[in-house]
Structures are given as C-alpha cells and as structure tokens.
N, C-alpha and C positions, 0 to 999 in steps of 0.2 A: 843642427847641421854642422858637420865637421869639415874643415877645409884642409886639403893638402897644400903644399907650397905653390903648385901650379894654379890651383883654384884660387888661392889667396892673391897671387900675382895678377891673375885675370880680373878678379874683383876690384883690386886697387886701380887697375887701368880703366875699368868701366866707371869707377867713382871719379877718377880724374877727368873723364870725358863727360862728367855730369849726367850720367845715365841714371834716371829715376828708378828704373827696375833694379839697378845695382844697389841703390840706397835701400830699397825694400828687402833685397837679399841680405844686406848687411844687418838690418834690424832683426830679421827672422833668425839669423845665425847667432846673434849676440844678445838679444833683448833679455832673455832669462838671466844670464850671467850678470849683465850690467845692472838690471833691476835688483838682483840679489845683493850685489855689492853696495848699491845706493841705500837699500833698506838696512843693511847691517851697519853702514857708516852713519846713517841719519836716525834710524829707529822709528821713522814716521812714514807710513805708506804713501800718503798723498804727495809729500815732498819728494820721496824716492821716485815715484812715477814721473813727476814733472822733470826732475833732474835727469832721469834716464833718457827721456826724450831729448833733453838739451844736449846730452852727450853725443847722440847720433847726429844732431844738427851741427855740432862743433866738428865732429869727425868729417862730415861731408864738406863743410866749409874749408877745413884745414888739410884736406887729404894731400894737397900738393906739398905740404911741409913734411909729410911722412917720408923718411929717407931709407927705410928698410933696415935700420940698425938693430931692430928688435922685431918680434912677431907683431902682426897687426893687433892681436888681442892685447898684448902688453901695452902698446901705444894707446889703445882705446881705454884701458884701465887707468893709464896715467892721466888722460883727460878727465875721466870720471872722478878720480881721487882729487885732482886739483879743483874741479867744480864743487865737490863736497867741502873741501877746505874753505873755499871762498864763500860758499853758502852758509857754512857754520859761523864764520866770522861775521857775515852780514846779519845773521839771526841773533848773534850775541850782542851786536851793537844795538839791535832793536829790543833787546831784553825780552825776546819772545821764546824763552826756553820753557815751554809748557810741558806738562807731564807726557811722557812717551806714550804713543799709541801703538807700540810694537805689536805686530800681529804674529802669533806663534806659527811656526812652520806647519803644524798640523792643519791650520786653517787654510794654508796655501797649497796643500797637497793636491795634485791634479786628480780628476775623477778617475783616470785610468789606473791610478794606484790602488783603487778599491776593487777593480775587476778581478774575478777569480778568488776573492777572499771569502772564506766560509765564516759562518757565524762564530765558530769557536776561535777564529783568529782575531776577532775584533776585541780591542782592549776594553776592560771594564771602565765605566765612567769615572770611578774614583782614581784609577790608574792614569787615565788620560788627564785628569785634573792635576794630579801630582806632576806629571810630565810637563804640562803647560806652565805650571807654577815655577818649576825648576828652570825651564827655558827663560821665563821672564826674569828670574833672579840672575841668570847668567847674562842675559842681554843688558840688564841694568848695570851689572858689574862691568861689562865691556864698555858701556857708555861712560862709566866713571873713570876709565883709564885716561892718562894723558893722551892727547890727540895723536902724537907720533907713535906711541905704543899701541894704541887702538888700531891705527891704520896697518901697522906691521902685523899684528896678531890676526886681523881679519884676512889680509892678503895671504898669509901663510896657512893658518889653521882652518879657515872657512873656505877660502878660494883655492887652497892647495897649490899655490904658486911656488916656484923655486926661489931660493935666496937671490939668485942672479936676476930673475924677473922682477922681484920686489925692489932690488937695487935700481933697476932701470926705471921702474915706475916712480919711486920716491926720490931718486937722484942722490942717494947716499951710498957709501961703500958697503960691500957685503958684510964686513965685520960689524959695522954699525947696525945693519939690519938684524944680524944674529943677536947682538946685544939687546936691541929693542924687543925682539921676540922673547928672549929669555926673561927680561924684566917684566914684560907685559904678562907673561904666563904666571910669574910669581905674584904680581899685583892682582891678577884676576882670581887666582886661587885664594889669596887673602880676603878679597872682597866677597867672594862667594861664601867662604867659611864664616865671615862676619855676619852675612845676611842669613845664613842657615843656623848659625849658632853652634856649629860643630865642625870638627876637623875633617878634611878630605884626604884620604890616603893617596 
C-alpha cells in the first residue's frame, strides 16, 4: 500500500488518537519492508519476525514523538535499525551467535510470482541451487561487515534509500554515509571473492 502525503498525515493523526484500525493499516502498509530490513540486518527469520512486530509496537507507542522532519517510513526504519543494533549487542553479550539460518529470497517469493509461468520459464534445479548458494555466500559476506558498514549497505543497496534518508536514519552526515557505503561495497566484494575463490569483475 502506497501513501501520498495526505494519506500519511491522516494515518499519523489516527495513530495519535490511538485508533487500532490505524495500527492495522500501518502494519499492512509497512510489514513486508520492515520484515525484509530486519531479516537482512539479523539474518535469522524468527528473530526478524519478533523484532518486526516490536518495531510497530514502538511506532505506535512513540508516534507523538514523530515531528514530521522526515517521511514516516524513514522514521520507522530508524526505529527498526536501532532495535536491531540493541538486539545484536544483547545477543553478543549472551554469546548466542549461532550459525545463520538465513532463508534465501527464492523461498520467500509469494505464490503470485509463479502465476502465468510456463514450464519452460522454470529454472533448472542445478541453476536454482547455484543461485541459492551464491545468495548465501553474499549474505554471509554482508553479515561479516562492520555493523555500521553493513547497515549503510543494506539501506542503500537492498532497501534502495537515498543518502539523505540513510543519514536521517543513522544520524550521521551524508558524506559519512557515502564513505561507509563505498567501503562496505569494497569489503563485500573482497569477502565474496575470498569465499568463491575467484575475482569478480
């Protein structure tokens, strides 16, 4: 569901009035994007689902603090990123860094994506396996990045946010955002090349 400025303003007012239907509209509008962000940041589906729910609870509780200096989605992302950071620190303190259970995007594709597909369009199993293996390599490489680089890379290259939006979410200047993204891409390329044992052009 896409919102224009008037829709968003109306939604915010309904949230401030503690309208439960508005909360449901908020979740419907942003749940896929928020869950996708949580999954990329954390790499574990169950934790991502729990934290995505927590994001919406926090948004509902703190909506009076939203000043409209940014888009609502940017503010929601900032809450999500901060929750991820806090959760990661908590898990590190518990030494609970188990092996990632990252689920390839192919496994999460909606059923509607398959509609209208002919047999000839379906990838061969060996090609699908290679695609999934490569995605797992890339995700593990992303997970190996320094946290601030990982965050910037996901927000820019996965979520397709602008430098300005990323600066608002992370609280660092545009120049720092650009520097982090540049360094993150270089680190990611090196990590993937190391895992694959070959250079990427």
